[in-house]
Backbone as XML, in Angstrom:
<?xml version="1.0"?>
<chain id="A" units="angstrom">
  <residue number="1" name="UNK">
    <atom name="N" x="4.802" y="10.293" z="-4.875"/>
    <atom name="CA" x="4.150" y="11.489" z="-5.348"/>
    <atom name="C" x="3.399" y="12.122" z="-4.178"/>
  </residue>
  <residue number="2" name="UNK">
    <atom name="N" x="3.659" y="13.413" z="-3.940"/>
    <atom name="CA" x="2.953" y="14.062" z="-2.840"/>
    <atom name="C" x="1.573" y="14.512" z="-3.308"/>
  </residue>
  <residue number="3" name="UNK">
    <atom name="N" x="0.766" y="15.045" z="-2.388"/>
    <atom name="CA" x="-0.619" y="15.402" z="-2.701"/>
    <atom name="C" x="-0.715" y="16.493" z="-3.763"/>
  </residue>
  <residue number="4" name="UNK">
    <atom name="N" x="0.183" y="17.458" z="-3.719"/>
    <atom name="CA" x="0.122" y="18.560" z="-4.684"/>
    <atom name="C" x="0.364" y="18.058" z="-6.101"/>
  </residue>
  <residue number="5" name="UNK">
    <atom name="N" x="1.353" y="17.198" z="-6.277"/>
    <atom name="CA" x="1.629" y="16.647" z="-7.604"/>
    <atom name="C" x="0.496" y="15.745" z="-8.063"/>
  </residue>
  <residue number="6" name="UNK">
    <atom name="N" x="-0.067" y="14.959" z="-7.145"/>
    <atom name="CA" x="-1.178" y="14.085" z="-7.499"/>
    <atom name="C" x="-2.401" y="14.876" z="-7.940"/>
  </residue>
  <residue number="7" name="UNK">
    <atom name="N" x="-2.689" y="15.970" z="-7.244"/>
    <atom name="CA" x="-3.823" y="16.815" z="-7.610"/>
    <atom name="C" x="-3.601" y="17.439" z="-8.979"/>
  </residue>
  <residue number="8" name="UNK">
    <atom name="N" x="-2.402" y="17.919" z="-9.223"/>
    <atom name="CA" x="-2.076" y="18.525" z="-10.519"/>
    <atom name="C" x="-2.220" y="17.493" z="-11.638"/>
  </residue>
  <residue number="9" name="UNK">
    <atom name="N" x="-1.741" y="16.273" z="-11.403"/>
    <atom name="CA" x="-1.812" y="15.224" z="-12.419"/>
    <atom name="C" x="-3.266" y="14.855" z="-12.702"/>
  </residue>
  <residue number="10" name="UNK">
    <atom name="N" x="-4.104" y="14.784" z="-11.665"/>
    <atom name="CA" x="-5.515" y="14.470" z="-11.883"/>
    <atom name="C" x="-6.200" y="15.561" z="-12.697"/>
  </residue>
  <residue number="11" name="UNK">
    <atom name="N" x="-5.891" y="16.809" z="-12.429"/>
    <atom name="CA" x="-6.485" y="17.909" z="-13.199"/>
    <atom name="C" x="-6.086" y="17.816" z="-14.665"/>
  </residue>
  <residue number="12" name="UNK">
    <atom name="N" x="-4.818" y="17.547" z="-14.909"/>
    <atom name="CA" x="-4.347" y="17.428" z="-16.292"/>
    <atom name="C" x="-5.069" y="16.288" z="-16.995"/>
  </residue>
  <residue number="13" name="UNK">
    <atom name="N" x="-5.224" y="15.144" z="-16.314"/>
    <atom name="CA" x="-5.906" y="14.002" z="-16.921"/>
    <atom name="C" x="-7.375" y="14.307" z="-17.194"/>
  </residue>
  <residue number="14" name="UNK">
    <atom name="N" x="-8.044" y="15.030" z="-16.305"/>
    <atom name="CA" x="-9.437" y="15.398" z="-16.539"/>
    <atom name="C" x="-9.567" y="16.325" z="-17.739"/>
  </residue>
  <residue number="15" name="UNK">
    <atom name="N" x="-8.658" y="17.294" z="-17.843"/>
    <atom name="CA" x="-8.703" y="18.226" z="-18.980"/>
    <atom name="C" x="-8.462" y="17.460" z="-20.283"/>
  </residue>
  <residue number="16" name="UNK">
    <atom name="N" x="-7.458" y="16.587" z="-20.301"/>
    <atom name="CA" x="-7.184" y="15.810" z="-21.505"/>
    <atom name="C" x="-8.348" y="14.890" z="-21.853"/>
  </residue>
  <residue number="17" name="UNK">
    <atom name="N" x="-8.969" y="14.282" z="-20.846"/>
    <atom name="CA" x="-10.140" y="13.440" z="-21.097"/>
    <atom name="C" x="-11.301" y="14.236" z="-21.659"/>
  </residue>
  <residue number="18" name="UNK">
    <atom name="N" x="-11.510" y="15.438" z="-21.147"/>
    <atom name="CA" x="-12.577" y="16.295" z="-21.664"/>
    <atom name="C" x="-12.324" y="16.705" z="-23.107"/>
  </residue>
  <residue number="19" name="UNK">
    <atom name="N" x="-11.082" y="17.056" z="-23.400"/>
    <atom name="CA" x="-10.730" y="17.423" z="-24.776"/>
    <atom name="C" x="-10.948" y="16.235" z="-25.706"/>
  </residue>
  <residue number="20" name="UNK">
    <atom name="N" x="-10.544" y="15.047" z="-25.267"/>
    <atom name="CA" x="-10.736" y="13.849" z="-26.085"/>
    <atom name="C" x="-12.216" y="13.587" z="-26.330"/>
  </residue>
  <residue number="21" name="UNK">
    <atom name="N" x="-13.067" y="13.783" z="-25.321"/>
    <atom name="CA" x="-14.503" y="13.566" z="-25.482"/>
    <atom name="C" x="-15.096" y="14.560" z="-26.473"/>
  </residue>
  <residue number="22" name="UNK">
    <atom name="N" x="-14.687" y="15.829" z="-26.374"/>
    <atom name="CA" x="-15.199" y="16.851" z="-27.297"/>
    <atom name="C" x="-14.756" y="16.537" z="-28.723"/>
  </residue>
  <residue number="23" name="UNK">
    <atom name="N" x="-13.494" y="16.165" z="-28.898"/>
    <atom name="CA" x="-12.997" y="15.830" z="-30.236"/>
    <atom name="C" x="-13.749" y="14.620" z="-30.788"/>
  </residue>
  <residue number="24" name="UNK">
    <atom name="N" x="-14.000" y="13.627" z="-29.955"/>
    <atom name="CA" x="-14.732" y="12.447" z="-30.387"/>
    <atom name="C" x="-16.140" y="12.813" z="-30.839"/>
  </residue>
  <residue number="25" name="UNK">
    <atom name="N" x="-16.799" y="13.655" z="-30.061"/>
    <atom name="CA" x="-18.158" y="14.061" z="-30.423"/>
    <atom name="C" x="-18.172" y="14.917" z="-31.684"/>
  </residue>
  <residue number="26" name="UNK">
    <atom name="N" x="-17.249" y="15.848" z="-31.801"/>
    <atom name="CA" x="-17.231" y="16.738" z="-32.959"/>
    <atom name="C" x="-16.781" y="16.026" z="-34.231"/>
  </residue>
  <residue number="27" name="UNK">
    <atom name="N" x="-16.044" y="14.950" z="-34.085"/>
    <atom name="CA" x="-15.584" y="14.245" z="-35.283"/>
    <atom name="C" x="-16.745" y="13.585" z="-36.021"/>
  </residue>
  <residue number="28" name="UNK">
    <atom name="N" x="-17.839" y="13.342" z="-35.335"/>
    <atom name="CA" x="-18.988" y="12.732" z="-35.992"/>
    <atom name="C" x="-19.928" y="13.737" z="-36.629"/>
  </residue>
  <residue number="29" name="UNK">
    <atom name="N" x="-19.722" y="15.047" z="-36.436"/>
    <atom name="CA" x="-20.653" y="16.065" z="-36.935"/>
    <atom name="C" x="-20.706" y="16.050" z="-38.458"/>
  </residue>
  <residue number="30" name="UNK">
    <atom name="N" x="-19.572" y="15.994" z="-39.114"/>
    <atom name="CA" x="-19.568" y="16.064" z="-40.574"/>
    <atom name="C" x="-19.734" y="14.720" z="-41.241"/>
  </residue>
  <residue number="31" name="UNK">
    <atom name="N" x="-19.897" y="13.669" z="-40.504"/>
    <atom name="CA" x="-19.971" y="12.333" z="-41.081"/>
    <atom name="C" x="-21.390" y="11.772" z="-41.090"/>
  </residue>
  <residue number="32" name="UNK">
    <atom name="N" x="-22.360" y="12.606" z="-41.104"/>
    <atom name="CA" x="-23.739" y="12.147" z="-41.177"/>
    <atom name="C" x="-24.278" y="11.605" z="-39.863"/>
  </residue>
  <residue number="33" name="UNK">
    <atom name="N" x="-23.698" y="11.980" z="-38.754"/>
    <atom name="CA" x="-24.190" y="11.545" z="-37.452"/>
    <atom name="C" x="-25.254" y="12.536" z="-37.014"/>
  </residue>
  <residue number="34" name="UNK">
    <atom name="N" x="-26.404" y="12.026" z="-36.623"/>
    <atom name="CA" x="-27.494" y="12.924" z="-36.239"/>
    <atom name="C" x="-27.218" y="13.553" z="-34.879"/>
  </residue>
  <residue number="35" name="UNK">
    <atom name="N" x="-27.927" y="14.621" z="-34.587"/>
    <atom name="CA" x="-27.759" y="15.286" z="-33.295"/>
    <atom name="C" x="-28.232" y="14.375" z="-32.164"/>
  </residue>
  <residue number="36" name="UNK">
    <atom name="N" x="-29.217" y="13.509" z="-32.437"/>
    <atom name="CA" x="-29.663" y="12.550" z="-31.428"/>
    <atom name="C" x="-28.525" y="11.613" z="-31.043"/>
  </residue>
  <residue number="37" name="UNK">
    <atom name="N" x="-27.778" y="11.128" z="-32.042"/>
    <atom name="CA" x="-26.654" y="10.235" z="-31.759"/>
    <atom name="C" x="-25.566" y="10.949" z="-30.974"/>
  </residue>
  <residue number="38" name="UNK">
    <atom name="N" x="-25.311" y="12.218" z="-31.305"/>
    <atom name="CA" x="-24.302" y="12.981" z="-30.561"/>
    <atom name="C" x="-24.712" y="13.153" z="-29.103"/>
  </residue>
  <residue number="39" name="UNK">
    <atom name="N" x="-25.975" y="13.448" z="-28.855"/>
    <atom name="CA" x="-26.456" y="13.597" z="-27.479"/>
    <atom name="C" x="-26.375" y="12.249" z="-26.757"/>
  </residue>
  <residue number="40" name="UNK">
    <atom name="N" x="-26.729" y="11.177" z="-27.458"/>
    <atom name="CA" x="-26.648" y="9.846" z="-26.871"/>
    <atom name="C" x="-25.204" y="9.538" z="-26.465"/>
  </residue>
  <residue number="41" name="UNK">
    <atom name="N" x="-24.234" y="9.806" z="-27.354"/>
    <atom name="CA" x="-22.824" y="9.550" z="-27.042"/>
    <atom name="C" x="-22.355" y="10.393" z="-25.860"/>
  </residue>
  <residue number="42" name="UNK">
    <atom name="N" x="-22.800" y="11.639" z="-25.808"/>
    <atom name="CA" x="-22.421" y="12.510" z="-24.693"/>
    <atom name="C" x="-22.973" y="11.957" z="-23.378"/>
  </residue>
  <residue number="43" name="UNK">
    <atom name="N" x="-24.205" y="11.459" z="-23.397"/>
    <atom name="CA" x="-24.796" y="10.897" z="-22.189"/>
    <atom name="C" x="-24.051" y="9.631" z="-21.770"/>
  </residue>
  <residue number="44" name="UNK">
    <atom name="N" x="-23.711" y="8.790" z="-22.757"/>
    <atom name="CA" x="-22.977" y="7.562" z="-22.448"/>
    <atom name="C" x="-21.625" y="7.897" z="-21.810"/>
  </residue>
  <residue number="45" name="UNK">
    <atom name="N" x="-20.927" y="8.898" z="-22.363"/>
    <atom name="CA" x="-19.630" y="9.304" z="-21.799"/>
    <atom name="C" x="-19.820" y="9.856" z="-20.385"/>
  </residue>
  <residue number="46" name="UNK">
    <atom name="N" x="-20.863" y="10.658" z="-20.174"/>
    <atom name="CA" x="-21.121" y="11.221" z="-18.847"/>
    <atom name="C" x="-21.457" y="10.153" z="-17.822"/>
  </residue>
  <residue number="47" name="UNK">
    <atom name="N" x="-22.296" y="9.199" z="-18.209"/>
    <atom name="CA" x="-22.649" y="8.109" z="-17.291"/>
    <atom name="C" x="-21.411" y="7.279" z="-16.974"/>
  </residue>
  <residue number="48" name="UNK">
    <atom name="N" x="-20.590" y="7.011" z="-17.970"/>
    <atom name="CA" x="-19.344" y="6.272" z="-17.742"/>
    <atom name="C" x="-18.440" y="6.986" z="-16.755"/>
  </residue>
  <residue number="49" name="UNK">
    <atom name="N" x="-18.340" y="8.321" z="-16.899"/>
    <atom name="CA" x="-17.503" y="9.099" z="-15.980"/>
    <atom name="C" x="-18.051" y="9.035" z="-14.561"/>
  </residue>
  <residue number="50" name="UNK">
    <atom name="N" x="-19.382" y="9.100" z="-14.411"/>
    <atom name="CA" x="-19.990" y="9.031" z="-13.081"/>
    <atom name="C" x="-19.739" y="7.660" z="-12.454"/>
  </residue>
  <residue number="51" name="UNK">
    <atom name="N" x="-19.837" y="6.605" z="-13.248"/>
    <atom name="CA" x="-19.590" y="5.258" z="-12.733"/>
    <atom name="C" x="-18.144" y="5.124" z="-12.259"/>
  </residue>
  <residue number="52" name="UNK">
    <atom name="N" x="-17.207" y="5.632" z="-13.065"/>
    <atom name="CA" x="-15.793" y="5.565" z="-12.683"/>
    <atom name="C" x="-15.557" y="6.329" z="-11.381"/>
  </residue>
  <residue number="53" name="UNK">
    <atom name="N" x="-16.128" y="7.517" z="-11.260"/>
    <atom name="CA" x="-15.954" y="8.311" z="-10.036"/>
    <atom name="C" x="-16.584" y="7.615" z="-8.826"/>
  </residue>
  <residue number="54" name="UNK">
    <atom name="N" x="-17.749" y="6.989" z="-9.017"/>
    <atom name="CA" x="-18.396" y="6.289" z="-7.895"/>
    <atom name="C" x="-17.547" y="5.100" z="-7.438"/>
  </residue>
  <residue number="55" name="UNK">
    <atom name="N" x="-17.009" y="4.363" z="-8.381"/>
    <atom name="CA" x="-16.156" y="3.223" z="-8.016"/>
    <atom name="C" x="-14.910" y="3.704" z="-7.285"/>
  </residue>
  <residue number="56" name="UNK">
    <atom name="N" x="-14.278" y="4.774" z="-7.765"/>
    <atom name="CA" x="-13.089" y="5.308" z="-7.086"/>
    <atom name="C" x="-13.422" y="5.748" z="-5.665"/>
  </residue>
  <residue number="57" name="UNK">
    <atom name="N" x="-14.595" y="6.386" z="-5.488"/>
    <atom name="CA" x="-14.981" y="6.835" z="-4.150"/>
    <atom name="C" x="-15.205" y="5.645" z="-3.229"/>
  </residue>
  <residue number="58" name="UNK">
    <atom name="N" x="-15.840" y="4.596" z="-3.730"/>
    <atom name="CA" x="-16.073" y="3.414" z="-2.903"/>
    <atom name="C" x="-14.775" y="2.717" z="-2.539"/>
  </residue>
  <residue number="59" name="UNK">
    <atom name="N" x="-13.839" y="2.686" z="-3.466"/>
    <atom name="CA" x="-12.541" y="2.068" z="-3.180"/>
    <atom name="C" x="-11.810" y="2.858" z="-2.106"/>
  </residue>
  <residue number="60" name="UNK">
    <atom name="N" x="-11.864" y="4.178" z="-2.189"/>
    <atom name="CA" x="-11.174" y="4.997" z="-1.184"/>
    <atom name="C" x="-11.803" y="4.849" z="0.191"/>
  </residue>
  <residue number="61" name="UNK">
    <atom name="N" x="-13.120" y="4.753" z="0.259"/>
    <atom name="CA" x="-13.797" y="4.603" z="1.547"/>
    <atom name="C" x="-13.415" y="3.268" z="2.173"/>
  </residue>
  <residue number="62" name="UNK">
    <atom name="N" x="-13.297" y="2.222" z="1.346"/>
    <atom name="CA" x="-12.968" y="0.900" z="1.858"/>
    <atom name="C" x="-11.488" y="0.672" z="2.059"/>
  </residue>
  <residue number="63" name="UNK">
    <atom name="N" x="-10.672" y="1.646" z="1.728"/>
    <atom name="CA" x="-9.219" y="1.485" z="1.831"/>
    <atom name="C" x="-8.773" y="1.801" z="3.253"/>
  </residue>
  <residue number="64" name="UNK">
    <atom name="N" x="-8.845" y="0.820" z="4.107"/>
    <atom name="CA" x="-8.450" y="0.987" z="5.507"/>
    <atom name="C" x="-7.108" y="0.299" z="5.714"/>
  </residue>
  <residue number="65" name="UNK">
    <atom name="N" x="-6.072" y="0.954" z="5.299"/>
    <atom name="CA" x="-4.742" y="0.374" z="5.445"/>
    <atom name="C" x="-4.313" y="0.427" z="6.906"/>
  </residue>
  <residue number="66" name="UNK">
    <atom name="N" x="-3.717" y="-0.648" z="7.368"/>
    <atom name="CA" x="-3.234" y="-0.626" z="8.755"/>
    <atom name="C" x="-2.044" y="0.326" z="8.867"/>
  </residue>
  <residue number="67" name="UNK">
    <atom name="N" x="-1.807" y="0.829" z="10.052"/>
    <atom name="CA" x="-0.658" y="1.715" z="10.219"/>
    <atom name="C" x="0.634" y="0.945" z="9.929"/>
  </residue>
  <residue number="68" name="UNK">
    <atom name="N" x="1.660" y="1.648" z="9.509"/>
    <atom name="CA" x="2.909" y="0.953" z="9.201"/>
    <atom name="C" x="3.471" y="0.238" z="10.422"/>
  </residue>
  <residue number="69" name="UNK">
    <atom name="N" x="4.064" y="-0.908" z="10.165"/>
    <atom name="CA" x="4.637" y="-1.719" z="11.244"/>
    <atom name="C" x="5.971" y="-1.097" z="11.656"/>
  </residue>
  <residue number="70" name="UNK">
    <atom name="N" x="6.135" y="-0.904" z="12.934"/>
    <atom name="CA" x="7.389" y="-0.376" z="13.451"/>
    <atom name="C" x="8.075" y="-1.484" z="14.239"/>
  </residue>
  <residue number="71" name="UNK">
    <atom name="N" x="9.227" y="-1.866" z="13.749"/>
    <atom name="CA" x="9.977" y="-2.907" z="14.430"/>
    <atom name="C" x="10.762" y="-2.287" z="15.575"/>
  </residue>
  <residue number="72" name="UNK">
    <atom name="N" x="10.571" y="-2.828" z="16.732"/>
    <atom name="CA" x="11.247" y="-2.327" z="17.926"/>
    <atom name="C" x="12.154" y="-3.438" z="18.428"/>
  </residue>
  <residue number="73" name="UNK">
    <atom name="N" x="13.405" y="-3.113" z="18.603"/>
    <atom name="CA" x="14.317" y="-4.114" z="19.148"/>
    <atom name="C" x="14.085" y="-4.203" z="20.649"/>
  </residue>
  <residue number="74" name="UNK">
    <atom name="N" x="13.959" y="-5.416" z="21.147"/>
    <atom name="CA" x="13.712" y="-5.551" z="22.579"/>
    <atom name="C" x="14.906" y="-5.044" z="23.380"/>
  </residue>
  <residue number="75" name="UNK">
    <atom name="N" x="14.646" y="-4.437" z="24.501"/>
    <atom name="CA" x="15.756" y="-3.940" z="25.310"/>
    <atom name="C" x="16.594" y="-5.108" z="25.847"/>
  </residue>
  <residue number="76" name="UNK">
    <atom name="N" x="17.866" y="-4.875" z="25.905"/>
    <atom name="CA" x="18.731" y="-5.917" z="26.465"/>
    <atom name="C" x="18.509" y="-5.977" z="27.963"/>
  </residue>
  <residue number="77" name="UNK">
    <atom name="N" x="18.644" y="-7.160" z="28.493"/>
    <atom name="CA" x="18.394" y="-7.336" z="29.914"/>
    <atom name="C" x="19.686" y="-7.251" z="30.715"/>
  </residue>
  <residue number="78" name="UNK">
    <atom name="N" x="20.713" y="-6.775" z="30.068"/>
    <atom name="CA" x="21.958" y="-6.572" z="30.795"/>
    <atom name="C" x="22.828" y="-7.806" z="30.881"/>
  </residue>
  <residue number="79" name="UNK">
    <atom name="N" x="22.412" y="-8.921" z="30.312"/>
    <atom name="CA" x="23.236" y="-10.122" z="30.359"/>
    <atom name="C" x="24.295" y="-10.038" z="29.272"/>
  </residue>
  <residue number="80" name="UNK">
    <atom name="N" x="25.505" y="-10.231" z="29.662"/>
    <atom name="CA" x="26.606" y="-10.221" z="28.710"/>
    <atom name="C" x="26.854" y="-11.645" z="28.221"/>
  </residue>
  <residue number="81" name="UNK">
    <atom name="N" x="27.478" y="-11.805" z="27.069"/>
    <atom name="CA" x="27.789" y="-13.144" z="26.595"/>
    <atom name="C" x="28.643" y="-13.896" z="27.612"/>
  </residue>
  <residue number="82" name="UNK">
    <atom name="N" x="28.335" y="-15.177" z="27.767"/>
    <atom name="CA" x="29.110" y="-15.988" z="28.706"/>
    <atom name="C" x="28.411" y="-17.289" z="29.039"/>
  </residue>
  <residue number="83" name="UNK">
    <atom name="N" x="29.064" y="-18.078" z="29.922"/>
    <atom name="CA" x="28.515" y="-19.355" z="30.377"/>
    <atom name="C" x="27.659" y="-19.119" z="31.618"/>
  </residue>
  <residue number="84" name="UNK">
    <atom name="N" x="26.442" y="-19.678" z="31.579"/>
    <atom name="CA" x="25.506" y="-19.534" z="32.692"/>
    <atom name="C" x="24.931" y="-20.905" z="33.024"/>
  </residue>
  <residue number="85" name="UNK">
    <atom name="N" x="24.468" y="-21.100" z="34.259"/>
    <atom name="CA" x="23.845" y="-22.381" z="34.602"/>
    <atom name="C" x="22.646" y="-22.659" z="33.689"/>
  </residue>
  <residue number="86" name="UNK">
    <atom name="N" x="22.596" y="-23.884" z="33.182"/>
    <atom name="CA" x="21.497" y="-24.295" z="32.306"/>
    <atom name="C" x="20.224" y="-24.432" z="33.130"/>
  </residue>
  <residue number="87" name="UNK">
    <atom name="N" x="19.141" y="-23.869" z="32.644"/>
    <atom name="CA" x="17.865" y="-23.893" z="33.365"/>
    <atom name="C" x="17.203" y="-25.263" z="33.297"/>
  </residue>
  <residue number="88" name="UNK">
    <atom name="N" x="17.566" y="-26.064" z="32.302"/>
    <atom name="CA" x="16.934" y="-27.374" z="32.139"/>
    <atom name="C" x="17.706" y="-28.498" z="32.833"/>
  </residue>
  <residue number="89" name="UNK">
    <atom name="N" x="19.027" y="-28.347" z="32.863"/>
    <atom name="CA" x="19.853" y="-29.410" z="33.439"/>
    <atom name="C" x="20.849" y="-28.775" z="34.410"/>
  </residue>
  <residue number="90" name="UNK">
    <atom name="N" x="20.701" y="-28.981" z="35.708"/>
    <atom name="CA" x="21.577" y="-28.335" z="36.682"/>
    <atom name="C" x="23.029" y="-28.821" z="36.600"/>
  </residue>
  <residue number="91" name="UNK">
    <atom name="N" x="23.301" y="-29.874" z="35.850"/>
    <atom name="CA" x="24.663" y="-30.382" z="35.723"/>
    <atom name="C" x="25.449" y="-29.688" z="34.611"/>
  </residue>
  <residue number="92" name="UNK">
    <atom name="N" x="24.773" y="-28.799" z="33.829"/>
    <atom name="CA" x="25.417" y="-28.171" z="32.677"/>
    <atom name="C" x="25.431" y="-26.654" z="32.785"/>
  </residue>
  <residue number="93" name="UNK">
    <atom name="N" x="26.385" y="-26.050" z="32.087"/>
    <atom name="CA" x="26.413" y="-24.609" z="31.830"/>
    <atom name="C" x="26.096" y="-24.425" z="30.347"/>
  </residue>
  <residue number="94" name="UNK">
    <atom name="N" x="25.313" y="-23.381" z="30.020"/>
    <atom name="CA" x="24.947" y="-23.118" z="28.627"/>
    <atom name="C" x="25.487" y="-21.755" z="28.218"/>
  </residue>
  <residue number="95" name="UNK">
    <atom name="N" x="25.926" y="-21.643" z="26.956"/>
    <atom name="CA" x="26.495" y="-20.393" z="26.437"/>
    <atom name="C" x="25.377" y="-19.449" z="26.005"/>
  </residue>
  <residue number="96" name="UNK">
    <atom name="N" x="25.457" y="-18.193" z="26.511"/>
    <atom name="CA" x="24.553" y="-17.118" z="26.099"/>
    <atom name="C" x="25.375" y="-16.164" z="25.256"/>
  </residue>
  <residue number="97" name="UNK">
    <atom name="N" x="24.963" y="-15.923" z="23.983"/>
    <atom name="CA" x="25.791" y="-15.121" z="23.072"/>
    <atom name="C" x="25.503" y="-13.623" z="23.125"/>
  </residue>
  <residue number="98" name="UNK">
    <atom name="N" x="24.703" y="-13.194" z="24.061"/>
    <atom name="CA" x="24.380" y="-11.776" z="24.190"/>
    <atom name="C" x="22.973" y="-11.451" z="23.738"/>
  </residue>
  <residue number="99" name="UNK">
    <atom name="N" x="22.394" y="-12.353" z="22.897"/>
    <atom name="CA" x="21.023" y="-12.117" z="22.461"/>
    <atom name="C" x="20.148" y="-13.353" z="22.581"/>
  </residue>
  <residue number="100" name="UNK">
    <atom name="N" x="20.762" y="-14.552" z="22.593"/>
    <atom name="CA" x="19.967" y="-15.762" z="22.740"/>
    <atom name="C" x="20.820" y="-16.895" z="23.293"/>
  </residue>
  <residue number="101" name="UNK">
    <atom name="N" x="20.145" y="-17.909" z="23.837"/>
    <atom name="CA" x="20.834" y="-19.088" z="24.343"/>
    <atom name="C" x="21.209" y="-19.959" z="23.161"/>
  </residue>
  <residue number="102" name="UNK">
    <atom name="N" x="22.413" y="-20.502" z="23.177"/>
    <atom name="CA" x="22.869" y="-21.373" z="22.103"/>
    <atom name="C" x="22.742" y="-22.829" z="22.526"/>
  </residue>
  <residue number="103" name="UNK">
    <atom name="N" x="23.110" y="-23.734" z="21.632"/>
    <atom name="CA" x="23.061" y="-25.158" z="21.956"/>
    <atom name="C" x="24.364" y="-25.634" z="22.598"/>
  </residue>
  <residue number="104" name="UNK">
    <atom name="N" x="25.357" y="-24.753" z="22.723"/>
    <atom name="CA" x="26.650" y="-25.133" z="23.307"/>
    <atom name="C" x="26.526" y="-25.280" z="24.824"/>
  </residue>
  <residue number="105" name="UNK">
    <atom name="N" x="26.984" y="-26.418" z="25.325"/>
    <atom name="CA" x="26.954" y="-26.677" z="26.781"/>
    <atom name="C" x="28.288" y="-27.251" z="27.233"/>
  </residue>
  <residue number="106" name="UNK">
    <atom name="N" x="28.569" y="-27.089" z="28.510"/>
    <atom name="CA" x="29.741" y="-27.662" z="29.160"/>
    <atom name="C" x="29.297" y="-28.253" z="30.497"/>
  </residue>
  <residue number="107" name="UNK">
    <atom name="N" x="30.008" y="-29.286" z="30.953"/>
    <atom name="CA" x="29.669" y="-29.807" z="32.279"/>
    <atom name="C" x="29.927" y="-28.742" z="33.355"/>
  </residue>
  <residue number="108" name="UNK">
    <atom name="N" x="29.063" y="-28.699" z="34.317"/>
    <atom name="CA" x="29.173" y="-27.699" z="35.388"/>
    <atom name="C" x="30.171" y="-28.182" z="36.421"/>
  </residue>
  <residue number="109" name="UNK">
    <atom name="N" x="31.024" y="-27.268" z="36.870"/>
    <atom name="CA" x="32.012" y="-27.628" z="37.916"/>
    <atom name="C" x="31.307" y="-27.634" z="39.266"/>
  </residue>
  <residue number="110" name="UNK">
    <atom name="N" x="31.637" y="-28.581" z="40.065"/>
    <atom name="CA" x="30.994" y="-28.709" z="41.370"/>
    <atom name="C" x="31.567" y="-27.764" z="42.378"/>
  </residue>
</chain>
């Protein structure tokens, strides 16, 4: 989701949440709920909204994601696959497959 769609979705959710809060408050008007209780409920809803917004802001401030990892293939050193003198045993030749040394060895010709 890009930023424009995310912003639009947040606005829609805020409007729907506001409508739900108004409907909730107005539904108690005809049911013997006093005006004090309605104001209390409105304050509770407002404080809840402020708490949610504060938590979201703190989460965003602490969200320090590392930059994406970019895998870089190491440059080839120009060695082609083949038999090369073994660095550990001068009596052997070791096979290089083009990217790494293998376990295959042959006796070195004198």
